[in-house]
C-alpha positions as CSV (number, residue, x, y, z in Angstrom):
1,M,0.0,-0.1,0.0
2,K,2.6,2.5,0.8
3,F,4.4,1.7,-2.3
4,W,1.2,2.8,-4.2
5,Y,1.4,6.2,-2.3
6,I,5.1,6.6,-3.2
7,V,4.4,6.0,-7.0
8,L,1.4,8.4,-6.9
9,F,3.4,11.3,-5.2
10,L,6.3,10.9,-7.4
11,F,4.1,11.3,-10.5
12,L,2.3,14.4,-9.4
13,L,5.8,15.9,-8.5
14,F,6.9,15.5,-12.0
15,S,3.7,16.5,-13.8
16,C,3.9,20.0,-12.0
17,K,7.6,20.5,-13.3
18,E,6.6,19.8,-16.4
19,D,3.8,22.3,-16.5
20,E,5.9,25.0,-15.2
21,K,8.4,24.2,-18.3
22,N,5.4,24.8,-20.5
23,T,4.1,28.0,-19.2
24,I,4.7,31.1,-21.0
25,V,5.8,33.8,-19.0
26,P,4.9,37.2,-20.9
27,S,7.6,39.5,-21.4
28,P,7.3,43.2,-20.4
29,Q,5.3,45.4,-22.7
30,K,7.0,47.7,-24.9
31,E,5.6,51.5,-24.5
32,I,3.8,52.1,-27.7
33,P,5.2,55.8,-29.1
34,T,2.5,58.4,-29.0
35,I,1.9,60.3,-31.9
36,D,2.6,63.9,-31.8
37,S,-0.6,65.7,-32.2
38,S,1.0,69.1,-33.0
39,L,2.7,67.8,-36.0
40,N,-0.5,66.1,-37.2
41,S,-2.3,69.4,-36.9
42,N,0.3,71.2,-38.8
43,K,0.4,68.6,-41.6
44,D,-3.5,69.0,-41.8
45,I,-3.4,72.7,-41.8
46,E,-0.6,72.5,-45.0
47,I,-2.8,70.3,-46.9
48,D,-5.7,72.6,-46.3
49,N,-3.9,75.5,-47.8
50,K,-2.8,74.1,-50.6
51,T,-6.1,72.8,-51.3
52,Q,-7.2,76.5,-51.0
53,I,-4.6,77.8,-53.2
54,Q,-5.6,74.8,-55.9
55,D,-9.4,76.0,-55.5
56,A,-8.4,79.7,-56.1
57,L,-6.4,78.8,-59.0
58,V,-9.0,76.7,-60.6
59,K,-11.6,79.3,-59.9
60,N,-9.7,82.2,-61.7
61,I,-9.2,79.8,-64.8
62,L,-12.9,79.2,-64.8
63,E,-13.5,82.8,-64.4
64,K,-11.2,83.8,-67.5
65,K,-12.7,81.0,-69.6
66,E,-16.0,82.4,-68.9
67,K,-15.1,85.9,-69.6
68,R,-13.7,84.8,-72.9
69,T,-16.9,82.6,-73.9
70,T,-19.1,85.7,-73.0
71,F,-17.2,88.0,-75.4
72,K,-19.6,88.6,-78.4
73,T,-18.4,89.9,-81.9
74,K,-20.2,92.8,-82.9
75,S,-23.0,92.3,-85.6
76,I,-22.8,94.0,-88.7
77,F,-25.5,96.2,-87.8
78,E,-23.8,97.0,-84.5
79,L,-20.7,98.1,-86.4
80,W,-22.5,100.3,-88.9
81,Q,-24.6,102.0,-85.9
82,Q,-21.0,102.6,-84.3
83,Y,-19.8,104.0,-87.7
84,K,-22.7,106.4,-88.0
85,F,-22.4,107.4,-84.2
86,S,-18.8,108.0,-84.5
87,K,-19.0,110.2,-87.8
88,T,-22.1,112.1,-86.1
89,T,-20.1,112.7,-83.2
90,A,-17.1,113.7,-84.9
91,A,-18.8,116.3,-87.0
92,K,-20.1,117.8,-83.8
93,Y,-16.4,118.4,-82.5
94,I,-15.4,119.5,-85.8
95,S,-17.8,122.5,-85.6
96,E,-16.6,123.2,-82.1
97,N,-12.9,123.2,-83.2
98,N,-12.3,120.3,-80.9
99,L,-9.6,118.6,-82.8
100,D,-8.8,115.9,-80.0
101,S,-12.0,114.7,-79.6
102,T,-12.3,114.9,-83.5
103,I,-9.4,112.9,-83.7
104,V,-10.9,110.1,-81.4
105,Y,-14.2,109.7,-83.1
106,L,-13.0,109.8,-86.8
107,N,-10.6,106.8,-85.4
108,M,-13.6,105.0,-83.9
109,A,-15.1,105.5,-87.3
110,A,-12.2,104.1,-89.3
111,N,-12.0,101.1,-86.8
112,A,-15.6,100.0,-87.5
113,A,-15.4,100.6,-91.2
114,Y,-12.3,98.5,-91.3
115,E,-14.0,95.7,-89.0
116,L,-17.0,95.8,-91.7
117,S,-14.2,95.1,-94.4
118,R,-14.8,98.4,-95.8
119,E,-11.0,99.6,-96.2
120,D,-12.0,102.3,-98.5
121,I,-14.2,104.2,-96.0
122,A,-11.7,103.4,-93.3
123,T,-9.0,105.0,-95.5
124,W,-11.2,108.3,-95.8
125,Q,-11.5,108.8,-92.1
126,L,-7.8,108.3,-91.4
127,N,-7.1,110.9,-94.0
128,N,-9.7,113.0,-92.7
129,I,-7.7,113.2,-89.5
130,G,-4.7,114.4,-91.3
131,Y,-6.7,116.9,-92.9
132,Y,-8.4,118.7,-90.1
133,S,-5.1,118.3,-88.2
134,I,-3.4,120.2,-90.7
135,S,-6.2,122.7,-90.9
136,E,-5.8,123.2,-87.0
137,F,-2.2,123.8,-87.5
138,K,-2.5,126.4,-90.2
139,K,-5.0,128.3,-88.1
140,R,-2.8,128.2,-84.9
141,T,0.2,129.2,-86.8
142,D,-1.4,131.9,-88.8
143,Y,0.3,130.0,-91.8
144,E,-1.2,131.6,-94.8
145,R,-0.1,135.0,-93.6
146,R,3.3,134.1,-92.5
147,I,4.3,132.4,-95.5
148,Q,3.1,135.3,-97.6
149,Q,5.1,137.6,-95.8
150,L,8.2,135.6,-96.4
151,V,7.7,136.0,-100.0
152,T,6.9,139.8,-99.9
153,I,9.3,141.2,-97.4
154,K,12.1,142.9,-99.1
155,N,14.5,143.8,-96.6
156,L,16.7,141.0,-95.8
157,R,17.1,141.5,-91.9
158,E,13.3,141.7,-91.3
159,K,13.0,138.7,-93.6
160,G,15.6,136.9,-91.5
161,L,13.9,137.8,-88.2
162,H,10.6,136.8,-89.8
163,L,11.8,133.4,-90.9
164,E,13.1,132.5,-87.4
165,E,10.1,133.4,-85.7
166,T,8.1,131.4,-88.1
167,K,10.3,128.4,-87.5
168,S,9.6,128.7,-83.8
169,V,6.1,129.2,-84.1
170,F,6.0,126.2,-86.6
171,S,7.8,124.2,-83.9
172,D,5.6,124.9,-81.2
173,H,2.8,123.4,-82.9
174,F,4.5,120.8,-84.9
175,K,3.3,118.0,-82.8
176,I,-0.4,118.5,-84.1
177,L,1.1,117.3,-87.5
178,S,3.6,114.5,-86.3
179,N,0.5,112.9,-84.6
180,A,-1.6,113.2,-87.7
181,E,1.4,112.1,-89.9
182,N,0.9,108.6,-88.1
183,Y,-2.8,108.4,-89.4
184,L,-1.9,109.3,-92.6
185,Y,0.7,106.7,-93.1
186,K,-2.0,103.9,-91.9
187,A,-4.5,105.4,-94.7
188,Q,-1.5,105.3,-97.1
189,L,-1.2,101.5,-96.2
190,L,-4.8,100.6,-96.6
191,D,-4.8,102.9,-99.7
192,H,-2.1,100.7,-101.4
193,E,-4.7,97.6,-101.7
194,F,-6.6,99.6,-104.1
195,E,-5.7,101.2,-107.4
196,K,-4.3,104.6,-107.5
197,S,-7.0,107.3,-107.2
198,N,-7.9,110.9,-106.4
199,R,-7.7,109.6,-102.8
200,T,-4.1,108.3,-103.2
201,E,-3.0,111.9,-104.3
202,I,-4.7,113.8,-101.4
203,I,-2.9,111.2,-98.9
204,E,0.1,112.1,-100.5
205,R,-0.1,115.7,-100.8
206,N,-1.2,115.4,-97.0
207,L,2.2,113.9,-96.0
208,E,4.3,115.9,-98.2
209,F,3.1,119.0,-96.6
210,I,3.8,117.7,-93.1
211,N,7.2,116.6,-94.4
212,W,7.7,120.4,-95.9
213,V,7.2,121.7,-92.6
214,A,9.5,119.6,-90.8
215,N,12.3,120.3,-93.3
216,F,11.4,124.3,-93.0
217,I,11.7,123.9,-89.4
218,S,15.0,122.0,-89.6
219,D,16.6,123.8,-92.4
220,G,16.0,120.6,-94.7
221,R,17.8,118.2,-92.7
222,R,14.8,116.2,-92.0
223,T,14.6,112.5,-93.4
224,K,11.4,110.7,-93.8
């Protein structure tokens, strides 16, 4: 009987030791690194800023496209209305001796005629700018009287003084002619698309007059 007690005791003892060997002891848990909330929030802000910039750029592009698509080309009727209005307004300023406004509206009339593919009409409007500018120049400088006196004065000293005075007066108002010259060159350029005509000669005479005045002021040293 004692023998069986001893066998049972030894069996239980070895069973306990075997369980100890097979038992897994948990290792100390490593600390999980925490996420820096401040870094995370800054990243969110950066992303938001980029998104806002991209949205603004897209919006700007769309607005520009919308402006281009809403642009309407003027109809033939609208262009003729613009031409007639410009001519009527120019006539009003011509009667008031307002050269600057006359030029503005004659040029508008020329642009409208050009868009209508009426280069012949546009050419006349540009030439008219030259014509009214030359007329204004002659009026402000008392051109006719001065030129007549240069011919009739016999005394050489008086003639010389009058010549220098006339050059000075012409020079003071030459800007009127230099501005008109630009429009006359445009008229000449358009006129070259047509056969030579009376209009061609008129444009050339107006340009020749301006060149003559420029040479008169500079003692013939001007080059075209």
